[in-house]
C-alpha positions in Angstrom: 25.9 26.6 -21.6 23.5 24.5 -23.9 22.3 21.3 -23.0 24.6 18.3 -23.2 22.0 16.2 -24.0 18.1 15.8 -24.6 15.3 13.0 -25.5 11.5 13.1 -25.6 9.3 10.2 -24.9 5.7 10.5 -25.7 3.1 7.7 -24.6 -0.4 8.1 -26.0 -3.4 5.6 -26.1 -6.2 4.7 -24.3 -7.0 2.3 -21.1 -10.5 0.6 -20.5 -11.4 -1.2 -17.1 -14.6 -2.9 -15.9 -15.3 -3.7 -12.4 -17.7 -6.6 -11.2 -19.0 -7.0 -7.5 -21.4 -9.7 -6.4 -22.5 -10.1 -9.6 -23.4 -6.4 -10.5 -21.2 -4.2 -12.8 -19.9 -1.3 -10.4 -17.9 0.7 -13.1 -16.9 0.6 -16.6 -15.3 3.1 -18.8 -12.6 4.1 -21.4 -9.9 7.0 -20.7 -7.5 8.3 -23.3 -3.9 9.9 -22.7 -1.4 11.8 -24.6 1.6 12.9 -22.6 5.0 13.7 -23.5 8.3 13.9 -21.0 11.1 16.0 -22.5 14.3 15.9 -20.6 17.4 18.2 -21.0 20.8 17.2 -19.6 22.4 20.8 -18.4 26.2 21.6 -17.4 25.2 19.4 -14.1 21.8 17.7 -13.6 18.5 17.3 -15.5 15.7 19.8 -16.2 12.2 18.1 -17.2 9.5 19.5 -18.9 5.9 17.2 -18.9 3.4 18.3 -21.9 -0.1 16.9 -22.8 -1.3 16.8 -26.5 2.5 17.8 -27.5 3.1 17.1 -31.2 7.1 17.0 -31.7 6.8 17.4 -35.3 4.6 20.6 -35.3 8.0 22.9 -35.0 7.6 23.5 -31.1 10.2 21.1 -30.3 13.1 23.3 -29.6 11.1 26.0 -27.6 10.5 22.8 -25.4 14.2 21.7 -25.2 14.9 25.3 -24.3 12.4 25.1 -21.6 13.8 22.1 -19.9 17.5 23.4 -20.7 16.6 26.4 -18.3 15.5 24.3 -15.6 18.6 22.2 -15.5 20.6 25.2 -14.5 19.1 24.9 -11.4 20.3 21.6 -10.7 23.6 20.7 -8.7 23.7 16.7 -8.8 26.6 16.1 -11.1 25.3 13.4 -13.5 27.3 11.5 -16.6 25.3 9.4 -19.0 27.1 6.0 -20.1 27.1 5.1 -23.9 24.2 2.9 -25.3 23.3 0.7 -28.0 20.1 1.3 -29.8 17.8 -0.9 -31.9 14.5 -1.8 -30.7 12.8 -5.1 -30.7 9.6 -6.1 -32.7 6.5 -6.2 -30.4 5.0 -9.8 -30.6 1.9 -10.2 -32.4 -1.6 -10.4 -30.9 -3.5 -13.6 -31.4 -6.5 -11.5 -31.1 -6.8 -7.6 -30.7 -9.2 -6.7 -27.6 -10.0 -3.6 -29.3 -12.2 -5.3 -31.8 -14.1 -6.6 -29.2 -17.1 -4.6 -28.0 -17.5 -4.0 -24.3 -20.7 -5.6 -23.8 -19.1 -9.1 -24.6 -16.2 -8.0 -22.3 -18.7 -7.5 -19.5 -20.5 -10.8 -19.9 -17.2 -12.9 -20.4 -16.1 -11.3 -16.7 -19.3 -12.0 -15.4 -18.8 -15.3 -16.3 -15.7 -15.5 -14.6 -16.8 -14.1 -11.5 -20.3 -16.2 -11.5 -17.8 -19.0 -11.2 -16.2 -18.2 -8.1 -19.8 -18.4 -6.3 -20.9 -21.3 -4.1 -22.5 -21.9 -0.6 -19.8 -20.4 1.9 -18.4 -18.0 -0.7 -19.9 -14.8 0.8 -18.6 -12.0 -1.8 -17.0 -12.3 -5.2 -15.2 -9.4 -7.4 -13.8 -9.4 -10.5 -11.8 -6.7 -13.0 -10.8 -6.4 -16.3 -8.2 -3.9 -17.5 -6.6 -3.3 -21.1 -4.1 -0.6 -22.1 -2.8 0.6 -25.7 0.3 2.4 -25.4 1.7 4.3 -28.5 5.1 5.4 -27.8 7.6 7.4 -29.3 11.4 8.2 -28.3 13.5 10.6 -29.6 17.1 11.9 -28.6 19.8 13.9 -29.4 21.6 11.7 -31.4 18.8 11.2 -33.6 17.8 7.9 -32.6 14.0 7.6 -33.2 12.2 4.8 -31.7 8.2 4.4 -32.4 6.2 0.9 -31.3 2.6 0.1 -29.7 2.3 -2.4 -27.4 -1.5 -3.5 -25.6 -1.6 -5.4 -22.2 -4.8 -6.6 -20.9 -5.7 -9.0 -18.2 -8.1 -10.0 -15.5 -8.5 -11.0 -11.8 -11.1 -12.7 -9.5 -11.3 -12.6 -6.0 -13.8 -15.1 -3.6 -14.1 -14.5 0.0 -15.2 -17.3 2.3 -16.8 -17.3 5.8 -18.0 -19.7 8.2 -18.5 -18.6 12.0 -15.7 -16.3 12.8 -13.3 -17.6 9.9 -12.8 -15.7 7.1 -10.6 -16.7 4.2 -10.0 -15.2 0.5 -8.2 -16.4 -2.6 -7.7 -14.6 -5.9 -6.6 -15.9 -9.4 -5.4 -13.3 -12.2 -3.7 -13.3 -15.7 -2.1 -10.6 -17.5 -0.6 -10.8 -21.0 0.8 -8.7 -24.0 -0.1 -11.4 -26.5 -3.7 -10.4 -26.9 -7.4 -10.5 -25.8 -7.3 -13.4 -22.8 -11.1 -13.4 -21.3 -12.3 -16.0 -23.4 -13.1 -19.3 -21.7 -11.6 -18.3 -18.2 -14.4 -19.8 -15.8 -12.3 -21.9 -14.5 -10.1 -19.2 -13.0 -12.8 -18.1 -11.0 -13.8 -21.6 -9.8 -10.7 -22.3 -8.8 -10.8 -19.0 -6.5 -14.0 -20.2 -5.3 -12.9 -23.7 -4.5 -9.6 -22.4 -2.9 -11.3 -20.1 -0.5 -13.5 -22.5 0.8 -10.8 -25.0 1.3 -8.8 -22.4 3.3 -11.6 -22.6 5.9 -10.7 -26.1 6.6 -7.0 -25.7 6.6 -5.2 -25.7 9.9 -2.7 -22.3 11.0 0.8 -22.7 10.1 3.3 -23.3 13.0 6.4 -21.0 12.8 10.2 -21.7 13.2 12.9 -22.7 11.3 12.7 -26.0 8.9 12.8 -27.2 5.5 10.4 -25.1 3.1 9.6 -25.7 -0.5 8.7 -22.6 -2.5 6.5 -22.8 -5.6 7.1 -20.9 -8.3 5.0 -18.2 -8.0 6.4 -17.4 -4.2 9.9 -18.4 -5.8 9.4 -15.8 -8.4 8.1 -12.9 -5.9 11.3 -13.6 -3.8 13.5 -13.4 -6.7 11.9 -10.2 -7.7 11.5 -8.5 -4.2 14.4 -9.7 -2.1 16.9 -9.9 -5.4 15.9 -7.4 -8.3 15.2 -4.7 -6.1 18.5 -5.5 -4.3 20.2 -5.0 -8.0 19.0 -1.9 -8.9 21.5 0.9 -10.0 20.1 4.0 -7.9 19.9 2.0 -4.8 23.5 0.7 -5.2 24.2 4.5 -5.8 22.6 5.5 -3.1 24.2 2.9 -0.8 20.6 1.5 0.0 21.5 -2.2 -1.1 22.9 -5.3 0.5 24.1 -6.4 -3.0 26.2 -3.0 -2.9 30.1 -4.0 -3.4 29.4 -7.5 -3.7 30.2 -8.2 -7.5 32.2 -11.4 -7.6 31.2 -12.9 -4.5 29.5 -16.3 -3.8 26.2 -15.7 -2.4 24.4 -19.0 -3.2 24.5 -22.5 -4.4 26.4 -22.7 -7.7 23.5 -24.0 -9.4 21.6 -20.6 -8.5 21.2 -18.2 -11.4 18.7 -15.1 -11.1 17.9 -13.1 -14.4 16.0 -10.0 -15.3 15.1 -10.0 -19.1 13.1 -7.5 -20.8 13.2 -9.2 -24.2 11.0 -12.1 -22.9 7.4 -11.8 -24.4 6.6 -11.7 -20.9 3.9 -9.2 -19.1 7.2 -7.1 -18.3 8.4 -7.0 -22.1 10.0 -3.6 -23.7 11.0 -3.4 -27.3 13.4 -0.7 -26.0 13.7 1.1 -22.3 12.6 4.2 -21.4 15.8 6.3 -22.4 15.8 4.4 -26.0 18.6 1.9 -24.8 18.6 -1.7 -26.3 16.9 -4.2 -23.9 19.1 -7.3 -23.1 19.0 -10.4 -20.8 21.1 -9.6 -17.6 22.0 -12.0 -14.8 22.1 -10.5 -11.5 23.7 -13.8 -9.8 25.3 -16.1 -12.3 26.1 -19.7 -11.0 25.7 -18.4 -7.0 28.0 -15.3 -7.8 26.9 -11.9 -7.7 27.3 -10.8 -11.3 25.8 -7.5 -12.7 23.1 -5.0 -11.5 20.3 -3.2 -13.7 21.1 0.2 -14.8 19.9 3.6 -16.4 22.2 5.3 -18.2 22.9 7.7 -15.1 23.6 4.7 -13.0 25.7 2.6 -15.3 28.0 5.6 -15.2 28.0 6.2 -11.6 28.2 2.7 -10.9 29.3 -0.2 -13.3 29.0 -3.7 -13.5 26.0 -3.8 -15.9 25.1 -1.9 -19.0 22.1 0.5 -19.8 18.8 -0.8 -20.9 16.6 -1.3 -17.7 15.3 2.3 -17.5 11.7 2.3 -17.0 8.5 4.8 -16.9 4.8 5.2 -16.6 3.3 7.3 -19.3 4.2 11.2 -18.3 6.8 10.4 -15.9 10.5 10.0 -15.7 12.7 7.2 -16.2 13.7 5.0 -13.0 15.7 2.0 -13.1 13.4 -0.7 -13.0 13.0 -4.7 -13.7 10.5 -6.3 -16.1 10.9 -10.0 -16.3 13.0 -11.4 -13.5 13.4 -15.3 -12.5 15.3 -17.9 -11.4 16.3 -20.2 -13.8 15.7 -23.9 -14.1 17.5 -26.7 -12.3 17.4 -30.2 -12.9 15.1 -32.0 -10.1 11.8 -32.9 -10.4 9.0 -32.1 -8.1 8.4 -35.5 -6.5 12.9 -35.3 -5.9 12.4 -32.0 -4.0 9.6 -33.1 -2.2 11.5 -36.5 -1.3 14.4 -34.6 -0.5 12.6 -32.2 1.7 11.3 -35.2 3.8 9.5 -32.8 6.6 8.7 -29.4 6.2 6.4 -27.2 4.5 5.3 -26.1 0.8 4.3 -22.5 0.6 2.2 -21.7 -2.5 1.3 -18.3 -3.9 1.9 -15.1 -2.7 -0.5 -12.7 -0.9 2.3 -9.7 -0.5 4.9 -8.7 1.9 7.5 -6.4 2.4 11.6 -5.8 1.9 14.4 -3.6 2.9 17.1 -4.2 0.4 19.4 -2.0 2.5 19.0 -4.1 5.6 18.9 -7.2 3.6 15.5 -8.4 5.5 12.2 -9.6 3.7 8.9 -11.0 5.1 6.6 -12.5 2.5 3.0 -14.1 3.0 2.1 -17.0 1.3 -1.5 -17.4 0.0 -1.4 -20.9 1.6 0.7 -24.2 2.0 0.8 -27.8 2.9 2.6 -29.7 5.5 5.1 -32.0 4.0 5.6 -35.3 6.1 7.9 -38.2 4.8 8.2 -36.6 1.7 4.7 -36.1 0.9 2.1 -33.3 1.2 -0.2 -33.8 4.3 -2.4 -31.0 6.0 -3.1 -27.9 4.1 -1.7 -24.8 5.8 -3.4 -20.9 6.2 -1.9 -17.8 7.7 1.9 -18.9 6.7 5.0 -16.5 5.9 8.6 -16.6 4.7 10.7 -14.2 6.5 14.8 -14.0 6.8 18.2 -12.1 5.6 18.2 -12.2 2.0 21.9 -13.3 1.9 21.7 -16.0 4.4 18.5 -17.1 2.7 20.1 -17.4 -1.0 22.8 -19.7 0.9 20.0 -22.0 2.0 18.5 -22.5 -1.8 19.7 -26.7 -2.0 17.5 -27.9 -4.8 16.2 -26.3 -7.7 13.3 -27.4 -10.3 13.2 -28.2 -14.0 9.9 -26.5 -14.9 9.9 -22.7 -14.6 6.5 -20.9 -14.7 6.0 -17.2 -14.8 3.3 -14.9 -13.1 2.5 -11.9 -14.1 1.4 -8.5 -12.0 2.7 -4.7 -11.2 5.5 -3.1 -9.4 5.6 0.1 -7.8 8.5 2.3 -7.0 8.9 6.0 -6.8 5.2 6.9 -7.3 5.2 4.6 -10.3 3.7 1.4 -11.4 4.8 -1.1 -14.2 4.1 -4.0 -15.5 6.2 -6.9 -14.6 6.4 -10.4 -14.6 8.1 -13.0 -12.2 8.8 -16.8 -11.8 11.1 -19.7 -10.6 11.0 -23.1 -10.7 10.2 -25.2 -7.5 12.8 -24.4 -4.8 13.8 -26.4 -1.7 15.4 -24.3 1.1 17.3 -26.5 3.8 16.4 -24.2 6.6 14.1 -21.2 6.2 11.9 -19.2 8.6 8.4 -20.0 8.5 6.0 -17.9 10.2 2.6 -18.8 11.2 0.1 -18.0 13.8 1.7 -20.5 16.2 5.3 -20.4 17.2 7.8 -23.0 18.5 
């Protein structure tokens, strides 16, 4: 029996990296790649062939499809694909193409960023730069043929400060799809160095339930980790999400809307998804109610409540349901109004990672630092502070939503693949949240 469907996704290009450690260029280099993934859907499941330096126009496409189709005959899972809309978006233009900046200048600029982080109590500094250019082509059985090129670049700088037995670390970073971004960035190194030293004098946080204000970075991490992953169609299909079966259910304040939107010109932008589907804005939560899930063609057919357009893949790998640009929409409260309404609590700033279990619906996120809020004003600086709790109950505690959203960039790992994403939020006031620290009440 012939395949029911086939597609091809070819990604070729280059990646450049620079690593600086304590003023020394530790490594630098450029690598090239050209990887093609061909999928064929047989009587039941997928057959996949991965090839290097493959030319789909050289007359060997039919043979590669036959190979994938033969592998598909050995699969047992019943798979159906939802129909898709086609049509890719234009890639935002570059303000300055990093390929036109020579490696010596990039090294010089990165060294300046790293040097700016140095001061008396900073014992270690490190900075990295990355750029990646991808030329992507997608073909499928229906004749859909998408071809685009996207360049991403970015840097990070880290400072470690120490005084006696106390050691603290701070990090600043910025990644973009809009062009070379290493010029005039010494202030980012200075910010990392100043923050690392300031944290030496911060007081350890006191744990317990209290009012909490989340800054846009940590609010974005919450949106991505706690809500975004729980909305991914493959986890819904597997029964491994706290949002399964909750379409239409009220799980938050009526002002709460959480969105994933690959069309935005942010770091997670995709002109078309990894299955050739048109990308689109999806409101995961709309006005406090669970509204839709994120889907590939396969999970949209199996689960519903959403449409394809959220499949992503690294070069040389198969598509998975993934987020892109995930955020909490703006409300109408100013930062000053949020602090005044909080009265007494804590402000949590930045993210140092954490963990989430979308199946059990629990999470733990470590903030970079924070401040006590006393009488509606910021007071003592805090370190070693975290936010934890149950996803659904925490969503219900979001009381005020700020009027200005900010996005932060990074990478999201899932199933052995890492893809560029951004997430963000306005300032958020949580009425009753669990704060963790080195001391407990």
